[in-house]
mmCIF file of the N, C-alpha and C atoms, coordinates in Angstrom:
data_MODEL
# 
_entry.id   MODEL 
# 
loop_
_atom_site.group_PDB 
_atom_site.id 
_atom_site.type_symbol 
_atom_site.label_atom_id 
_atom_site.label_alt_id 
_atom_site.label_comp_id 
_atom_site.label_asym_id 
_atom_site.label_entity_id 
_atom_site.label_seq_id 
_atom_site.pdbx_PDB_ins_code 
_atom_site.Cartn_x 
_atom_site.Cartn_y 
_atom_site.Cartn_z 
_atom_site.occupancy 
_atom_site.B_iso_or_equiv 
_atom_site.pdbx_formal_charge 
_atom_site.auth_seq_id 
_atom_site.auth_comp_id 
_atom_site.auth_asym_id 
_atom_site.auth_atom_id 
_atom_site.pdbx_PDB_model_num 
ATOM 1   N N  . UNK A 1 1  ? -4.773 -1.616  -6.418 1.00 0.00 ? 1  UNK A N  1 
ATOM 2   C CA . UNK A 1 1  ? -4.184 -0.653  -5.516 1.00 0.00 ? 1  UNK A CA 1 
ATOM 3   C C  . UNK A 1 1  ? -3.365 0.343   -6.342 1.00 0.00 ? 1  UNK A C  1 
ATOM 4   N N  . UNK A 1 2  ? -3.524 1.629   -6.087 1.00 0.00 ? 2  UNK A N  1 
ATOM 5   C CA . UNK A 1 2  ? -2.741 2.622   -6.823 1.00 0.00 ? 2  UNK A CA 1 
ATOM 6   C C  . UNK A 1 2  ? -1.255 2.492   -6.491 1.00 0.00 ? 2  UNK A C  1 
ATOM 7   N N  . UNK A 1 3  ? -0.443 2.688   -7.476 1.00 0.00 ? 3  UNK A N  1 
ATOM 8   C CA . UNK A 1 3  ? 0.996  2.665   -7.238 1.00 0.00 ? 3  UNK A CA 1 
ATOM 9   C C  . UNK A 1 3  ? 1.624  3.908   -7.844 1.00 0.00 ? 3  UNK A C  1 
ATOM 10  N N  . UNK A 1 4  ? 2.705  4.326   -7.260 1.00 0.00 ? 4  UNK A N  1 
ATOM 11  C CA . UNK A 1 4  ? 3.476  5.454   -7.754 1.00 0.00 ? 4  UNK A CA 1 
ATOM 12  C C  . UNK A 1 4  ? 4.926  5.028   -7.784 1.00 0.00 ? 4  UNK A C  1 
ATOM 13  N N  . UNK A 1 5  ? 5.695  5.689   -8.617 1.00 0.00 ? 5  UNK A N  1 
ATOM 14  C CA . UNK A 1 5  ? 7.122  5.382   -8.688 1.00 0.00 ? 5  UNK A CA 1 
ATOM 15  C C  . UNK A 1 5  ? 7.814  5.818   -7.399 1.00 0.00 ? 5  UNK A C  1 
ATOM 16  N N  . UNK A 1 6  ? 8.630  4.954   -6.870 1.00 0.00 ? 6  UNK A N  1 
ATOM 17  C CA . UNK A 1 6  ? 9.449  5.273   -5.701 1.00 0.00 ? 6  UNK A CA 1 
ATOM 18  C C  . UNK A 1 6  ? 10.893 5.184   -6.167 1.00 0.00 ? 6  UNK A C  1 
ATOM 19  N N  . UNK A 1 7  ? 11.631 6.283   -5.996 1.00 0.00 ? 7  UNK A N  1 
ATOM 20  C CA . UNK A 1 7  ? 13.010 6.295   -6.480 1.00 0.00 ? 7  UNK A CA 1 
ATOM 21  C C  . UNK A 1 7  ? 13.851 5.259   -5.732 1.00 0.00 ? 7  UNK A C  1 
ATOM 22  N N  . UNK A 1 8  ? 14.961 4.918   -6.338 1.00 0.00 ? 8  UNK A N  1 
ATOM 23  C CA . UNK A 1 8  ? 15.793 3.828   -5.827 1.00 0.00 ? 8  UNK A CA 1 
ATOM 24  C C  . UNK A 1 8  ? 16.322 4.091   -4.417 1.00 0.00 ? 8  UNK A C  1 
ATOM 25  N N  . UNK A 1 9  ? 16.763 5.311   -4.153 1.00 0.00 ? 9  UNK A N  1 
ATOM 26  C CA . UNK A 1 9  ? 17.298 5.619   -2.820 1.00 0.00 ? 9  UNK A CA 1 
ATOM 27  C C  . UNK A 1 9  ? 16.229 5.476   -1.742 1.00 0.00 ? 9  UNK A C  1 
ATOM 28  N N  . UNK A 1 10 ? 15.024 5.945   -2.026 1.00 0.00 ? 10 UNK A N  1 
ATOM 29  C CA . UNK A 1 10 ? 13.935 5.831   -1.060 1.00 0.00 ? 10 UNK A CA 1 
ATOM 30  C C  . UNK A 1 10 ? 13.567 4.367   -0.843 1.00 0.00 ? 10 UNK A C  1 
ATOM 31  N N  . UNK A 1 11 ? 13.529 3.594   -1.928 1.00 0.00 ? 11 UNK A N  1 
ATOM 32  C CA . UNK A 1 11 ? 13.184 2.175   -1.783 1.00 0.00 ? 11 UNK A CA 1 
ATOM 33  C C  . UNK A 1 11 ? 14.240 1.439   -0.966 1.00 0.00 ? 11 UNK A C  1 
ATOM 34  N N  . UNK A 1 12 ? 15.517 1.798   -1.134 1.00 0.00 ? 12 UNK A N  1 
ATOM 35  C CA . UNK A 1 12 ? 16.574 1.175   -0.330 1.00 0.00 ? 12 UNK A CA 1 
ATOM 36  C C  . UNK A 1 12 ? 16.365 1.472   1.153  1.00 0.00 ? 12 UNK A C  1 
ATOM 37  N N  . UNK A 1 13 ? 15.952 2.696   1.460  1.00 0.00 ? 13 UNK A N  1 
ATOM 38  C CA . UNK A 1 13 ? 15.682 3.064   2.857  1.00 0.00 ? 13 UNK A CA 1 
ATOM 39  C C  . UNK A 1 13 ? 14.513 2.249   3.402  1.00 0.00 ? 13 UNK A C  1 
ATOM 40  N N  . UNK A 1 14 ? 13.494 2.044   2.585  1.00 0.00 ? 14 UNK A N  1 
ATOM 41  C CA . UNK A 1 14 ? 12.343 1.240   3.000  1.00 0.00 ? 14 UNK A CA 1 
ATOM 42  C C  . UNK A 1 14 ? 12.778 -0.208  3.239  1.00 0.00 ? 14 UNK A C  1 
ATOM 43  N N  . UNK A 1 15 ? 13.621 -0.729  2.360  1.00 0.00 ? 15 UNK A N  1 
ATOM 44  C CA . UNK A 1 15 ? 14.115 -2.097  2.543  1.00 0.00 ? 15 UNK A CA 1 
ATOM 45  C C  . UNK A 1 15 ? 14.910 -2.234  3.842  1.00 0.00 ? 15 UNK A C  1 
ATOM 46  N N  . UNK A 1 16 ? 15.694 -1.217  4.182  1.00 0.00 ? 16 UNK A N  1 
ATOM 47  C CA . UNK A 1 16 ? 16.439 -1.258  5.448  1.00 0.00 ? 16 UNK A CA 1 
ATOM 48  C C  . UNK A 1 16 ? 15.488 -1.301  6.633  1.00 0.00 ? 16 UNK A C  1 
ATOM 49  N N  . UNK A 1 17 ? 14.410 -0.525  6.565  1.00 0.00 ? 17 UNK A N  1 
ATOM 50  C CA . UNK A 1 17 ? 13.416 -0.540  7.636  1.00 0.00 ? 17 UNK A CA 1 
ATOM 51  C C  . UNK A 1 17 ? 12.732 -1.901  7.715  1.00 0.00 ? 17 UNK A C  1 
ATOM 52  N N  . UNK A 1 18 ? 12.510 -2.511  6.549  1.00 0.00 ? 18 UNK A N  1 
ATOM 53  C CA . UNK A 1 18 ? 11.882 -3.825  6.527  1.00 0.00 ? 18 UNK A CA 1 
ATOM 54  C C  . UNK A 1 18 ? 12.776 -4.856  7.217  1.00 0.00 ? 18 UNK A C  1 
ATOM 55  N N  . UNK A 1 19 ? 14.075 -4.788  6.956  1.00 0.00 ? 19 UNK A N  1 
ATOM 56  C CA . UNK A 1 19 ? 15.016 -5.705  7.610  1.00 0.00 ? 19 UNK A CA 1 
ATOM 57  C C  . UNK A 1 19 ? 14.977 -5.487  9.119  1.00 0.00 ? 19 UNK A C  1 
ATOM 58  N N  . UNK A 1 20 ? 14.961 -4.237  9.553  1.00 0.00 ? 20 UNK A N  1 
ATOM 59  C CA . UNK A 1 20 ? 14.882 -3.935  10.990 1.00 0.00 ? 20 UNK A CA 1 
ATOM 60  C C  . UNK A 1 20 ? 13.619 -4.542  11.598 1.00 0.00 ? 20 UNK A C  1 
ATOM 61  N N  . UNK A 1 21 ? 12.517 -4.421  10.880 1.00 0.00 ? 21 UNK A N  1 
ATOM 62  C CA . UNK A 1 21 ? 11.241 -4.943  11.380 1.00 0.00 ? 21 UNK A CA 1 
ATOM 63  C C  . UNK A 1 21 ? 11.281 -6.461  11.495 1.00 0.00 ? 21 UNK A C  1 
ATOM 64  N N  . UNK A 1 22 ? 11.856 -7.125  10.510 1.00 0.00 ? 22 UNK A N  1 
ATOM 65  C CA . UNK A 1 22 ? 11.944 -8.591  10.534 1.00 0.00 ? 22 UNK A CA 1 
ATOM 66  C C  . UNK A 1 22 ? 12.853 -9.037  11.673 1.00 0.00 ? 22 UNK A C  1 
ATOM 67  N N  . UNK A 1 23 ? 13.982 -8.371  11.848 1.00 0.00 ? 23 UNK A N  1 
ATOM 68  C CA . UNK A 1 23 ? 14.903 -8.728  12.932 1.00 0.00 ? 23 UNK A CA 1 
ATOM 69  C C  . UNK A 1 23 ? 14.226 -8.501  14.291 1.00 0.00 ? 23 UNK A C  1 
ATOM 70  N N  . UNK A 1 24 ? 13.530 -7.386  14.430 1.00 0.00 ? 24 UNK A N  1 
ATOM 71  C CA . UNK A 1 24 ? 12.885 -7.069  15.710 1.00 0.00 ? 24 UNK A CA 1 
ATOM 72  C C  . UNK A 1 24 ? 11.768 -8.045  16.054 1.00 0.00 ? 24 UNK A C  1 
ATOM 73  N N  . UNK A 1 25 ? 11.000 -8.451  15.045 1.00 0.00 ? 25 UNK A N  1 
ATOM 74  C CA . UNK A 1 25 ? 9.851  -9.329  15.299 1.00 0.00 ? 25 UNK A CA 1 
ATOM 75  C C  . UNK A 1 25 ? 10.200 -10.803 15.183 1.00 0.00 ? 25 UNK A C  1 
ATOM 76  N N  . UNK A 1 26 ? 11.311 -11.094 14.517 1.00 0.00 ? 26 UNK A N  1 
ATOM 77  C CA . UNK A 1 26 ? 11.703 -12.473 14.238 1.00 0.00 ? 26 UNK A CA 1 
ATOM 78  C C  . UNK A 1 26 ? 10.638 -13.203 13.420 1.00 0.00 ? 26 UNK A C  1 
ATOM 79  N N  . UNK A 1 27 ? 9.931  -12.430 12.579 1.00 0.00 ? 27 UNK A N  1 
ATOM 80  C CA . UNK A 1 27 ? 8.895  -12.986 11.701 1.00 0.00 ? 27 UNK A CA 1 
ATOM 81  C C  . UNK A 1 27 ? 8.982  -12.305 10.346 1.00 0.00 ? 27 UNK A C  1 
ATOM 82  N N  . UNK A 1 28 ? 8.610  -13.025 9.287  1.00 0.00 ? 28 UNK A N  1 
ATOM 83  C CA . UNK A 1 28 ? 8.595  -12.378 7.973  1.00 0.00 ? 28 UNK A CA 1 
ATOM 84  C C  . UNK A 1 28 ? 7.497  -11.308 7.915  1.00 0.00 ? 28 UNK A C  1 
ATOM 85  N N  . UNK A 1 29 ? 7.823  -10.201 7.288  1.00 0.00 ? 29 UNK A N  1 
ATOM 86  C CA . UNK A 1 29 ? 6.862  -9.111  7.129  1.00 0.00 ? 29 UNK A CA 1 
ATOM 87  C C  . UNK A 1 29 ? 6.902  -8.678  5.672  1.00 0.00 ? 29 UNK A C  1 
ATOM 88  N N  . UNK A 1 30 ? 5.742  -8.511  5.069  1.00 0.00 ? 30 UNK A N  1 
ATOM 89  C CA . UNK A 1 30 ? 5.682  -8.096  3.675  1.00 0.00 ? 30 UNK A CA 1 
ATOM 90  C C  . UNK A 1 30 ? 6.134  -6.657  3.523  1.00 0.00 ? 30 UNK A C  1 
ATOM 91  N N  . UNK A 1 31 ? 6.850  -6.380  2.429  1.00 0.00 ? 31 UNK A N  1 
ATOM 92  C CA . UNK A 1 31 ? 7.320  -5.027  2.185  1.00 0.00 ? 31 UNK A CA 1 
ATOM 93  C C  . UNK A 1 31 ? 6.169  -4.038  2.042  1.00 0.00 ? 31 UNK A C  1 
ATOM 94  N N  . UNK A 1 32 ? 5.048  -4.497  1.495  1.00 0.00 ? 32 UNK A N  1 
ATOM 95  C CA . UNK A 1 32 ? 3.904  -3.594  1.349  1.00 0.00 ? 32 UNK A CA 1 
ATOM 96  C C  . UNK A 1 32 ? 3.329  -3.194  2.706  1.00 0.00 ? 32 UNK A C  1 
ATOM 97  N N  . UNK A 1 33 ? 3.390  -4.100  3.678  1.00 0.00 ? 33 UNK A N  1 
ATOM 98  C CA . UNK A 1 33 ? 2.911  -3.775  5.027  1.00 0.00 ? 33 UNK A CA 1 
ATOM 99  C C  . UNK A 1 33 ? 3.809  -2.717  5.668  1.00 0.00 ? 33 UNK A C  1 
ATOM 100 N N  . UNK A 1 34 ? 5.123  -2.908  5.544  1.00 0.00 ? 34 UNK A N  1 
ATOM 101 C CA . UNK A 1 34 ? 6.069  -1.941  6.101  1.00 0.00 ? 34 UNK A CA 1 
ATOM 102 C C  . UNK A 1 34 ? 5.876  -0.583  5.434  1.00 0.00 ? 34 UNK A C  1 
ATOM 103 N N  . UNK A 1 35 ? 5.752  -0.582  4.120  1.00 0.00 ? 35 UNK A N  1 
ATOM 104 C CA . UNK A 1 35 ? 5.546  0.674   3.394  1.00 0.00 ? 35 UNK A CA 1 
ATOM 105 C C  . UNK A 1 35 ? 4.272  1.367   3.865  1.00 0.00 ? 35 UNK A C  1 
ATOM 106 N N  . UNK A 1 36 ? 3.197  0.625   4.015  1.00 0.00 ? 36 UNK A N  1 
ATOM 107 C CA . UNK A 1 36 ? 1.926  1.194   4.486  1.00 0.00 ? 36 UNK A CA 1 
ATOM 108 C C  . UNK A 1 36 ? 2.088  1.816   5.865  1.00 0.00 ? 36 UNK A C  1 
ATOM 109 N N  . UNK A 1 37 ? 2.744  1.112   6.764  1.00 0.00 ? 37 UNK A N  1 
ATOM 110 C CA . UNK A 1 37 ? 2.925  1.630   8.127  1.00 0.00 ? 37 UNK A CA 1 
ATOM 111 C C  . UNK A 1 37 ? 3.809  2.874   8.125  1.00 0.00 ? 37 UNK A C  1 
ATOM 112 N N  . UNK A 1 38 ? 4.873  2.880   7.324  1.00 0.00 ? 38 UNK A N  1 
ATOM 113 C CA . UNK A 1 38 ? 5.732  4.062   7.237  1.00 0.00 ? 38 UNK A CA 1 
ATOM 114 C C  . UNK A 1 38 ? 4.953  5.267   6.712  1.00 0.00 ? 38 UNK A C  1 
ATOM 115 N N  . UNK A 1 39 ? 4.093  5.034   5.733  1.00 0.00 ? 39 UNK A N  1 
ATOM 116 C CA . UNK A 1 39 ? 3.264  6.120   5.203  1.00 0.00 ? 39 UNK A CA 1 
ATOM 117 C C  . UNK A 1 39 ? 2.291  6.607   6.271  1.00 0.00 ? 39 UNK A C  1 
ATOM 118 N N  . UNK A 1 40 ? 1.646  5.692   6.973  1.00 0.00 ? 40 UNK A N  1 
ATOM 119 C CA . UNK A 1 40 ? 0.700  6.088   8.031  1.00 0.00 ? 40 UNK A CA 1 
ATOM 120 C C  . UNK A 1 40 ? 1.389  6.933   9.103  1.00 0.00 ? 40 UNK A C  1 
ATOM 121 N N  . UNK A 1 41 ? 2.573  6.513   9.522  1.00 0.00 ? 41 UNK A N  1 
ATOM 122 C CA . UNK A 1 41 ? 3.315  7.268   10.539 1.00 0.00 ? 41 UNK A CA 1 
ATOM 123 C C  . UNK A 1 41 ? 3.686  8.643   9.999  1.00 0.00 ? 41 UNK A C  1 
ATOM 124 N N  . UNK A 1 42 ? 4.139  8.683   8.765  1.00 0.00 ? 42 UNK A N  1 
ATOM 125 C CA . UNK A 1 42 ? 4.495  9.963   8.151  1.00 0.00 ? 42 UNK A CA 1 
ATOM 126 C C  . UNK A 1 42 ? 3.307  10.897  8.058  1.00 0.00 ? 42 UNK A C  1 
ATOM 127 N N  . UNK A 1 43 ? 2.159  10.372  7.677  1.00 0.00 ? 43 UNK A N  1 
ATOM 128 C CA . UNK A 1 43 ? 0.959  11.199  7.562  1.00 0.00 ? 43 UNK A CA 1 
ATOM 129 C C  . UNK A 1 43 ? 0.533  11.766  8.909  1.00 0.00 ? 43 UNK A C  1 
ATOM 130 N N  . UNK A 1 44 ? 0.738  11.010  9.966  1.00 0.00 ? 44 UNK A N  1 
ATOM 131 C CA . UNK A 1 44 ? 0.377  11.481  11.303 1.00 0.00 ? 44 UNK A CA 1 
ATOM 132 C C  . UNK A 1 44 ? 1.323  12.570  11.794 1.00 0.00 ? 44 UNK A C  1 
ATOM 133 N N  . UNK A 1 45 ? 2.536  12.593  11.251 1.00 0.00 ? 45 UNK A N  1 
ATOM 134 C CA . UNK A 1 45 ? 3.557  13.494  11.774 1.00 0.00 ? 45 UNK A CA 1 
ATOM 135 C C  . UNK A 1 45 ? 3.892  14.676  10.872 1.00 0.00 ? 45 UNK A C  1 
ATOM 136 N N  . UNK A 1 46 ? 3.408  14.684  9.651  1.00 0.00 ? 46 UNK A N  1 
ATOM 137 C CA . UNK A 1 46 ? 3.711  15.792  8.744  1.00 0.00 ? 46 UNK A CA 1 
ATOM 138 C C  . UNK A 1 46 ? 2.951  17.041  9.194  1.00 0.00 ? 46 UNK A C  1 
ATOM 139 N N  . UNK A 1 47 ? 3.579  18.196  9.024  1.00 0.00 ? 47 UNK A N  1 
ATOM 140 C CA . UNK A 1 47 ? 2.969  19.452  9.455  1.00 0.00 ? 47 UNK A CA 1 
ATOM 141 C C  . UNK A 1 47 ? 2.891  20.435  8.290  1.00 0.00 ? 47 UNK A C  1 
ATOM 142 N N  . UNK A 1 48 ? 2.158  21.503  8.508  1.00 0.00 ? 48 UNK A N  1 
ATOM 143 C CA . UNK A 1 48 ? 2.070  22.550  7.500  1.00 0.00 ? 48 UNK A CA 1 
ATOM 144 C C  . UNK A 1 48 ? 3.455  23.155  7.250  1.00 0.00 ? 48 UNK A C  1 
ATOM 145 N N  . UNK A 1 49 ? 4.266  23.217  8.291  1.00 0.00 ? 49 UNK A N  1 
ATOM 146 C CA . UNK A 1 49 ? 5.631  23.723  8.162  1.00 0.00 ? 49 UNK A CA 1 
ATOM 147 C C  . UNK A 1 49 ? 6.417  22.859  7.178  1.00 0.00 ? 49 UNK A C  1 
ATOM 148 N N  . UNK A 1 50 ? 6.210  21.545  7.229  1.00 0.00 ? 50 UNK A N  1 
ATOM 149 C CA . UNK A 1 50 ? 6.875  20.642  6.277  1.00 0.00 ? 50 UNK A CA 1 
ATOM 150 C C  . UNK A 1 50 ? 6.485  20.989  4.850  1.00 0.00 ? 50 UNK A C  1 
ATOM 151 N N  . UNK A 1 51 ? 5.186  21.185  4.609  1.00 0.00 ? 51 UNK A N  1 
ATOM 152 C CA . UNK A 1 51 ? 4.713  21.501  3.266  1.00 0.00 ? 51 UNK A CA 1 
ATOM 153 C C  . UNK A 1 51 ? 5.356  22.782  2.759  1.00 0.00 ? 51 UNK A C  1 
ATOM 154 N N  . UNK A 1 52 ? 5.430  23.783  3.625  1.00 0.00 ? 52 UNK A N  1 
ATOM 155 C CA . UNK A 1 52 ? 6.041  25.050  3.215  1.00 0.00 ? 52 UNK A CA 1 
ATOM 156 C C  . UNK A 1 52 ? 7.510  24.865  2.882  1.00 0.00 ? 52 UNK A C  1 
ATOM 157 N N  . UNK A 1 53 ? 8.204  24.027  3.649  1.00 0.00 ? 53 UNK A N  1 
ATOM 158 C CA . UNK A 1 53 ? 9.610  23.748  3.382  1.00 0.00 ? 53 UNK A CA 1 
ATOM 159 C C  . UNK A 1 53 ? 9.777  23.045  2.040  1.00 0.00 ? 53 UNK A C  1 
ATOM 160 N N  . UNK A 1 54 ? 8.892  22.109  1.744  1.00 0.00 ? 54 UNK A N  1 
ATOM 161 C CA . UNK A 1 54 ? 8.960  21.392  0.470  1.00 0.00 ? 54 UNK A CA 1 
ATOM 162 C C  . UNK A 1 54 ? 8.753  22.323  -0.709 1.00 0.00 ? 54 UNK A C  1 
ATOM 163 N N  . UNK A 1 55 ? 7.936  23.369  -0.493 1.00 0.00 ? 55 UNK A N  1 
ATOM 164 C CA . UNK A 1 55 ? 7.615  24.300  -1.568 1.00 0.00 ? 55 UNK A CA 1 
ATOM 165 C C  . UNK A 1 55 ? 8.734  25.267  -1.916 1.00 0.00 ? 55 UNK A C  1 
ATOM 166 N N  . UNK A 1 56 ? 9.787  25.255  -1.133 1.00 0.00 ? 56 UNK A N  1 
ATOM 167 C CA . UNK A 1 56 ? 10.907 26.178  -1.411 1.00 0.00 ? 56 UNK A CA 1 
ATOM 168 C C  . UNK A 1 56 ? 11.734 25.711  -2.579 1.00 0.00 ? 56 UNK A C  1 
# 
């Protein structure tokens, strides 16, 4: 599986989401699953306007 560097602040945010998911489901969830779902949601919601903003 391809991997890319994720900065520490972003990874901490992902870990917080993982804790929320575990508390909500009351079941263990792998961090890679949470990361995949967060990416999928982001991809569905990103817009061309976002890309233009990033390019500034």
